[in-house]
C-alpha positions as CSV (number, residue, x, y, z in Angstrom):
1,P,0.0,0.0,0.0
2,A,1.1,3.5,-0.8
3,P,1.9,5.8,2.1
4,T,-0.8,8.3,2.8
5,A,0.0,11.9,3.5
6,T,-1.5,13.3,6.6
7,A,-1.6,17.0,7.2
8,A,0.3,18.3,10.1
9,P,-1.9,19.9,12.7
10,P,-1.9,23.7,12.4
11,P,0.6,25.4,14.6
12,R,-0.8,26.4,17.9
13,P,-0.8,30.2,18.4
14,S,1.6,31.3,20.9
15,P,0.1,33.3,23.8
16,D,0.6,37.0,23.5
17,P,3.3,38.3,25.7
18,P,2.0,40.3,28.6
19,S,1.5,43.9,27.7
20,R,3.9,46.1,29.5
21,T,2.4,49.5,30.2
22,A,4.3,50.3,33.4
23,T,7.8,51.5,33.2
24,A,10.1,49.4,35.4
25,S,10.7,51.1,38.7
26,D,11.5,50.2,42.3
27,I,11.7,52.0,45.7
28,R,14.5,54.3,44.3
29,G,13.0,55.3,41.0
30,F,13.4,54.0,37.4
31,T,15.4,50.8,37.1
32,E,16.3,50.7,33.4
33,S,17.2,54.3,32.8
34,G,16.1,57.6,34.2
35,P,16.2,59.3,37.5
36,R,17.0,57.3,40.7
37,C,17.1,58.4,44.3
38,D,20.3,58.1,46.2
39,P,20.8,54.9,48.2
40,A,19.8,56.7,51.5
41,Q,16.6,57.9,49.9
42,T,13.3,56.3,48.7
43,A,11.0,57.3,45.9
44,L,7.9,59.0,47.2
45,A,6.5,59.5,43.7
46,I,7.5,58.3,40.2
47,G,6.0,59.8,37.1
48,R,6.3,59.5,33.4
49,T,5.0,61.8,30.7
50,P,5.5,61.4,27.0
51,R,8.5,63.8,27.3
52,S,9.9,63.4,30.8
53,L,10.7,61.1,33.7
54,V,10.3,62.4,37.3
55,V,11.0,61.0,40.7
56,I,10.3,62.7,44.0
57,C,12.8,61.3,46.6
58,T,12.6,61.5,50.4
59,A,15.3,61.0,53.0
60,A,14.9,59.9,56.6
61,A,14.8,63.5,57.7
62,G,11.8,64.1,55.4
63,R,13.6,66.4,53.0
64,L,12.2,66.1,49.5
65,E,14.1,66.2,46.2
66,Y,12.9,66.4,42.6
67,L,14.8,64.5,40.0
68,G,13.8,65.0,36.4
69,V,15.0,63.9,33.0
70,R,13.9,65.4,29.7
71,L,13.8,62.5,27.3
72,S,14.6,64.4,24.1
73,D,18.2,65.2,25.1
74,S,18.6,63.5,28.5
75,A,18.9,66.9,30.3
76,T,18.6,66.3,34.1
77,L,17.5,68.5,37.0
78,R,18.0,67.7,40.7
79,T,16.6,70.2,43.2
80,T,14.7,70.5,46.4
81,A,10.9,69.9,46.4
82,E,8.0,70.3,48.7
83,R,4.5,68.9,49.0
84,T,1.5,70.8,47.8
85,A,-2.0,70.8,49.3
86,A,-3.4,69.2,46.1
87,R,-1.7,65.8,46.5
88,G,1.3,66.9,44.5
89,F,4.8,68.3,44.7
90,V,6.6,71.4,43.5
91,A,10.2,72.1,42.8
92,R,11.9,75.3,41.7
93,N,15.0,76.0,39.7
94,D,15.7,79.8,39.6
95,D,12.4,81.3,38.3
96,V,11.1,78.0,36.8
97,R,8.5,76.0,38.8
98,Y,8.0,72.2,38.2
99,A,4.6,71.1,39.6
100,V,4.2,67.3,39.7
101,S,0.7,65.7,40.3
102,P,-0.9,62.4,39.5
103,T,-2.3,64.0,36.3
104,E,0.5,66.2,34.9
105,L,3.9,67.8,35.0
106,L,3.4,71.6,34.7
107,I,6.4,73.7,34.1
108,T,6.0,77.5,34.5
109,A,8.0,80.7,34.7
110,G,6.0,83.2,36.6
111,S,2.5,83.1,35.0
112,T,3.8,81.7,31.7
113,V,3.2,78.0,31.0
114,I,6.4,76.6,29.5
115,K,5.1,73.0,29.2
116,R,2.1,71.1,30.3
117,E,2.8,67.3,30.0
118,P,0.1,64.8,30.9
119,M,1.1,61.9,33.2
120,V,0.9,58.6,31.4
121,E,2.1,56.8,34.6
122,F,2.2,57.9,38.2
123,V,3.1,55.8,41.2
124,R,3.0,57.1,44.8
125,A,4.8,55.3,47.6
126,G,3.9,51.8,46.4
127,A,0.4,52.6,45.1
128,A,-0.4,53.4,41.5
129,D,-2.5,56.4,40.7
130,A,-4.2,56.2,37.3
131,P,-3.8,59.4,35.3
132,A,-7.0,61.4,35.0
133,P,-9.1,60.8,31.8
134,R,-8.5,63.3,29.0
């Protein structure tokens, strides 16, 4: 008898890899690249906008520090920060103000808005805050 050809079973689809929406971070900030708190500090808040990465660090004495990286050219800023009444933080560098909240990074000079960047990710002290709907 002649051999009969049998069709091989169709390949099984491989499961989709898990979607990765969150940028890798730990208790000191971004792990792959970006701002990180010093070893004696911990990240109080970690934020990502389409153009920037931001970490608010705190030391044992409660002093806050803003660490920011502009993604277009990797320019960095490290300066002191303070809490705001509206669940956010503010840092200043000369006359420029950096306001960080769960919804945005707002950069102003006096009353002039330099940039308003929506948060695409924001994590506060171990709990994720979803960005506000647009």
